[in-house]
N, C-alpha and C positions, 0 to 999 in steps of 0.2 A: 541373735538379733542385734541390729544396730543400736548404739547408745545415743543417736541423734534425737533431739527434741522434735516435737511435732512442727514447731516453727521452722527449725532447720531443715527438716524433710520437705516441708512445703516450699521453702525458698529454693532449695536445690532442685526439686522437681520442676518448678516453674522455670528455672534457668535452663533446663534441658529442652524447652520448647513445648509445643502442643503434643499431647499424648493421644494415641489412638486406643491404647489399652488402658482401661480404667482399673487400676490396681490399688488395693487398700494397703498403704504403707504406714503401719502404726496409727491407723485412724485417719490418715490423710489420703483422700481419693485423688488419683492423678488426672482423671478426666471426668469430673463430677457432672458435667453438662453434656455428656456424650449424646449424639443424636439417636443412637441405638440403645439408650439407657445404660444399664450397668454392663457394658460390653467389654470383654468377651465372656464375662461370667454368666450372663443370661444364656449364651449359646452353650457354654460348658455344662450347665445344669441339664441340658437336654440329652447329652450323650455320655457324660462321665461314667455312667453305670456300665457301659460296654467296654471300658478301658480296664485292663488288669489293675486291681486295687493294690497289688504288691508287685512292684517292679524290681525287687531286690535281685542283683546280679545282672540286670539288663542295661543296655546302652541305648540312648535316645538321641536322635537328631531332629532338631526343630528347624525346618526350612522356612525362612521368612518369619523369624521369631518375633519381629516387631519389638514391643516393650517388654517381652519376656513372660507374659502371663502363663502360657502353656508350658514353657520350660520350667518355670517354678512349680507348677502343678505336678509335672513328671518327677521332679526331684522330691517333692513332698510324698510321692508314692514309693520312694525308696530306690529310684534308679541309681545304679552305681556311677554312671557317667551321663551327663547331659551336655550336648553341644548345640548351641543356638547360632544359626547363621542368618545374616540378612545383608542385603546390598547397600542399605542406607545406614551410614555411620551414626546418624542422629538417633535412630531407633536402638542401635546397639548400645549407645551411651545411656539411654533410658533403661535398657534391660540390665546393664551392668549395675546401675544404681539401684534398681528394684531388687536385684539379687543380693546386693550388699545390705540393704535395709532388712531384707527377709532373713539374712544370715545363711544363705544356701550357696554351695559351691557349684557354679555353672560356668562353663567356658563359652564365651561369645566371640565370633569371628566374622569378619566382613567377607562375604562370598556370594557369588551369583549361583542360582540353581543350575545354570548351564555349566558351571565349573565344579560340580560336586565330585567328579571323578578325582579331583586333586586331593581330596581327603584321604584316598587310598585305603578306605576301610568300610565295612558294612555295619549297620546298626540294627539292633533287635526291633526297635520301634522308630518309625519315621513319621513325623508330623508335617503335613503339607496343608496348612490351614490358611485360607484367604489369600492365596497367591496366584492360582491358575489364571484368573481373569485379568490379572495385571501383566501377563506375559504375551509378548508378540508370537511366541512359538510354544504354545502350551503342551501339545502332544509330545514334542521333543523333550520337554522337561520331564514328563512322566516316564518316557523311555529311559532317560538318563538316571532317574531315581531308581527305576527297576534294575537297571544293569549294574549300577555302581555303589549304591549305598543302602538299599533296603534288604535286610536279611530275612525278615519275617513279616511284621505288621506295618501297614501304612494307614495312618489316620488322615483322611482327606476331607476338605470342606471347600466349597466354592460358592460365591454369589451365583444365584440361578434366576432366570426369568423365563416366562413362557409356561407351557403346559407342565403339569406335575404328573407323576406316575410313570410306570414302565410302558414300553411299546413292544409288541411282539414282532420283532424284525425277522423276516424269513431269511434262510441261509443265502438265497440268491434271488435276483430279479432279472427279468428280461430287459434288454436295452430300451425297449419302447414302453415299458411300464414306468409311469411317472406319478400316479396318484398318491402313492405313499409319501412322497416328499412334501405333499401339501397337508398331510395330517399333522395337527398341532403337537401331538405327543411323539411324533417320530424324532429320533435323536437329532438335536440341532445345536449349533453354536451360533449365536447372534453376534455379528461383528459390529463394534462400536467405532466408527470412523473418527468421530470428533471427541466429545466428552460425555460422560455420564456421571451424574451427581457431582458436577463441578470437578471431576478428577480425570485428567487426560490419560492417566495410566490404566483406566478401565478399558480394556480392549475387547473383551469377550464376555458373553453372558450365556452359558449353556442352559438348556432346560434340564430337568431331572434325568430324563433318559439319556441325554447327551453326556452328562457327567459319568453315568454308569457305563455307557458304551466305551468311552475313552479309557476308563480304568481297565475294563476287560481287555481292550485292544492292546494296552501297554503291558499286560501280563499280571493283572491283579484280580484275584478272586474276591468277590464281595461277600463278606461274612455277616456283617450287620449293617443295617441302614436305619439308625434310630430316629433320624429326622431328615427332612427332604434334602438338606444340603450336606449332610455328613455321611461318609461311607467308611466303614472299617474293613480293611482288605488284607489279604495274605498274598505274598509273592507266589506266583505259579508260572507255568510256561505260557508264552504268548500263543494265541490261537493261530497266528501266522508266523512262519519262520523268518522274522526280520528283527533287527536291532535298531538302535538309534541311527538315523541317517545324517551324515554330514556332507556338506558340499565339497566337491573336489577343490584342492588347493594347488597352486603352482608349485612345481618341484624344481629346485635349482640343481642342475647336474654339471654345471661348468661349461655347458655348451648352449649356444643360441641364446634365446631370451628366457630360458628357464621354465617355459610352460610345459606342463605335462599332466598326467593323471595322478591323483593322490594315492 
């Protein structure tokens, strides 16, 4: 544990900017006035019982680690290695400070979810919490996680809006059948063109069935669904034989204008 005084912790935490993760650092709360109350601890309390209590010998990747709350919890459960990645350096600085005060050995690295293949390794547990709805290409992100970094378990959470509960989707529909698309519980992704909750990075809001369907499509078997937004999944084969799809890129071969197929 850090030897910093409460006043020193408070001063350094404030200097790191506004926190989205409310973390207790030696009695100092980093976001005491959070609009979601004691977040993400209030969310964690709803599903922590379905996460292995002993992660000894396991490796964990926390994608979109933000201020490091979940990374710290994974280390508290004995994970041998925890790597937290985020695209925002401000959050990474907060996470590094939180880990320092907590006295836990966690690596934090700036990385986009679209670049997880650069890590060159797979992890026993991957956390993908509160990220999907901030992405322009959410299904691509799930495909990349499946193909490149998830060895066993995926812990997924997304903001959701619309109908709750599953929807019994048939294996196929005739071209002229359309009524099912109008069913509230049919798997949906609501697109946010402008802003939602004063945040321009909120691009999508799936309903509950939409989150589940996307996970299955990307090759994740849902093992536990402890609350509406959280899914505990295991890597499996995709129901359709396709991997992550990338656009064709120009290929330079020393002739002409270099255009060609990737």
